[in-house]
N, C-alpha and C positions, 0 to 999 in steps of 0.2 A: 528383506533388507534392500535388494536391488530395486523392487517396485516402489518403495517409499524413499529411496535415496538416503538410507540411514548409514552413517558411518559408525565405527566402533566407539569413537569418542562421544558421538551423540547419544548412543545407547547407554553409555556410562552415566551421562548427565540426565537421562530421561527417566522419570518416575513411572510407576505402574499405571497411574491414572491417565497420564498424558499418553502413554503407549496404548492404553485401552481405547482412546478416542480414535486412534489410527487403525484399529482392527475391527473386524466385523462383529466379533463376540467377545464378551469379557473372559470367557474360558480360554479363548485363543491367546489373548494378550497376557493372561495370567500365566499360562504354561510357558510362553516365550520369555516372559520376564523372569520366571523362576529358573528357566534353563540358563539364561544369561547370568543371573546372579550366582548360579551354582558353578559356572565355569570361568568366572572372570579372574579370580586371584589364585596364584600358586606361590607357595613359599619354598625357596631353595636354601639348603644349608649344606656346606661342603666341609670336608676334613681332608687334609693332605698329609702324606707321609712318603719320604724318599725311600725308594727301594735300593737304588744305586745313585751314583752322582749324576747320572744322565736319565734316570727313569723315575717318574713320580706316580705314586698310587693315590687315586682320588676316589673318595666315597661321597656320593651326592644323595642327599635326602630330599625327596620331593613330597611336600605335604600340602594338601588342599587348604587354602586360607579362606574358604567360603562356607556358607551354610550347606551342610550335606543334604543331598537329595538323591536317594538310591535309585529313583525312577529315571534320573537324568545322567548322573555320573557317580562313580565310586569315590568315596572319601578316604580310602585307605592310603596311608603313606607308602611311597615306593622308594626302594634303595637301588641305586645304580653305581656299580663299581667299574672303574676303568683306569688305564694308565696313559700317561702322556710323556713325551720327551722333555727334557730340561736342557735348555741352551744357555750358554754363558757368553756375555754377561746377562744375568737374569732380569726380567722385567719387574718393576716395582709393584705393578698391579696387573692382575689377570682376571678375566671374566668368563663365566660360564652362562650360556644362554640356552634355555630350554623352551622349545616351541611344540605345542600340542599338534599331533597329526589328525585330531578329530574336531577340535574346537577352534573356529576361526578367531584369530587375534588373541588366543590364550597363550601367553608366553611370560617368562620370568627371567631375570638376570641376577646372578650373585657374583660377588667379587671376592677373590682370595689373594693374599699377599705373600710374597716370598721373603718379607722383611725379617721374620724370625725363624726362617727355615734353616735348619742345620744339616748340611749335606755331609755325606761320607768323605773321609779324607781321600786325597788323590793317591791312588795306588798304581804301581806299574802293572802292565798286563801279565807279567810273570815275575816270579821271585828269582833273583840272581843266585846262581849256584856258587857258593863260597868255596874258596880254596882251602879246605879243611884237611887236617890229617885224618886218614880213614880210621873209623871207629872199630875196634875189635868186637867180635860177637860176645866176648866175655863181659861186655858192658851191661848185659842184662842181669848179671849176678845170679844166674840160674843155670846149673849144669845141664838140666833136662832140655831147656830151650837151646842151649849151645849145641847139643848133640844132634839137633834137627838139621843143622847146616853143614855142608861139606867144605865151606870156605871159612877163612879165619877172620876176615874183615868185611864190614858192610861197604857197599859202593858209595860214591859221593852223595847221591840223592838220599839214600837211607841214612847216611851219617848225619846229614844236615837236619833231618826231620825226626831222628831217633828220640830226642828228649821230649819233643811235643807229643809223640804218639805213646811213648812208654811211661812217661812221668806226668802227663797232664791229660785233661779231658777236653782239649780244644778241638773244635770241628776242623776238618781239613779237606780241601779239594786238591788231589794230587794228579797232575798230568805229566806224562813223561813218554819218551819214545819206547817202542816195543823192545823188550829185552832188558828194561831197566829194573826188573824185579819189583814191580809195584805191589804184587801180592805179598811179598815178604814184608813190605812196609805195613800192609794191613795186619799182618801177623803180630807186629809189634803192639798194635792197639789191642789185639785179641789177648795177648799175654798179660796186658795190664788188667783186663777184665778178670782173667783167671786169678791174678794176684790179689786184686782189691775187692772184686765182687764174685767170689767163687760160686755162689748159688744163682747168679744171673745168667742170661743167655746172650749169645751173639747171633745175629742174623746177617747172612751174606746173600745178596741178590745178584744173580748172574743173568745176563740178558737172554740167553738161549738155554734150552734144556741140555744141549751138548756141553756147554760150559759148566752147567751145574754138575753134570756127570764127571767132568774133568776135575773139578774141585773136590768132589766126593771121593774119587779114587785116590787123590793125593792126600787129603786130610784124614781119610780113614786109616792110612798107614802112619803118617807123621804125627797126627794129633791124637787120634783115638787109640791106636796101638801103643805109641811111645809115651804119650802123656796121660792116657787113661781118661780122656775127655770124649764124651759120646757125641758123634756127628751124625745127623739124620738128613735125608733128602725130602723136600716137600715140594712136589710138582704135580702137574695134572696126571702124569703117568704113575708116580709113586706117592702114595699118601699113607704114611705110617699111622698106627693107632695112637690114640691120645696119650696112652701111657708112655710110649716111646718118645713122643714129642715132649711130654712133661719132664722126662728124665734127661733129655738132650741138653748138652752144653752149647752146641752150635747147630743152627738150622740153615741149610743151603737151599734156596728157593728161587723162583722166577718172579718178576714184577706182577704178572697177572694173578698168580696164586696168592702172593702176599697181599695184594690189593683186596682180594675177596676175604682173606682172613682178617685183615686189619679193620675192615668195616664192621665186623662183629666182635671187636676186641673185648667187649664186656663178657662175652660167653667163652673166651679163650684166655685162661689165666696166664698161659705162657707168653702171650703177647705183652702183658703188663710187666713181665720180668726181663724184657730186653734191655740190656745195658749198652750194647754197641750195635750199630746198624751201618753197613757199608754196601755200596753199590759198585760192582765190578764192571769195567769196560763201559763207562757212561756213554761214550761216543757211539759205540755199537748199539747200545740199548736204545738210544734216541732214534736210531734208524728203523727199528722194528716196532717201537711202542708209541702209543699216543702220549702226548704231553700230560694229559690228565692222570694217567697211571703213574708216570714218573713223578709228578708233583705230589701225589698222595703218598708215595713211598718215601720220597725225600723229606 
């Protein structure tokens, strides 16, 4: 191209016969012409979905719009997924430009609009703690559950979320200071599973094996002995037999172990019977674990 002072626009307008006259052999010009025709056009299609009010999920489909020539370039469509930030006020039109790192001048542009994009509602960074009258433990309506606690009333955080955890199946992210008894809040959801789905299982994931052992020692006494619900430990150090897991009502495990188990869920019937899944000490978990393991578990 440099020797003949050919630009990309000239090549687009040049036919094979004309290109052949500028080359030494017909085979040479035919190969070059085929290569150019094969790499000239690319079709981009995008789909967008808001993850949060400030983060947008974009899926880009890159499809060859040319006659496929396997000797020159692959014709298989490619999928690219990425996220971009959203700033307000939002632009009416946005563009994605794809440029090939192998073919000179092979690029494509597609436009997407925010015109019909529905963002999540604005939410405060945290939920305000309401000034509610403390809820008595008798609100559970179950004397066995009440006997597990040495106090008579739930604390303000537990009081505010009791209805959601004990009477609904709403997902919940609970963050609170150390000593706010977040584990008791998780037990509210556990008791709902015992009440409504007695044959299903509860999975608790603790970030460290030491925390798994701590939960096992507590729940073996309070839940297994007093409520008659079987609790088993599933870690790299302790792996019970399949019969014990099948009979368990609660499984306490680590993210790495559950990650391996969940990947082969078709071969583990107990994975399909999980009705409640909760991750304890998320902040500490993220310190020791990769994001991929956490995302798979969540």
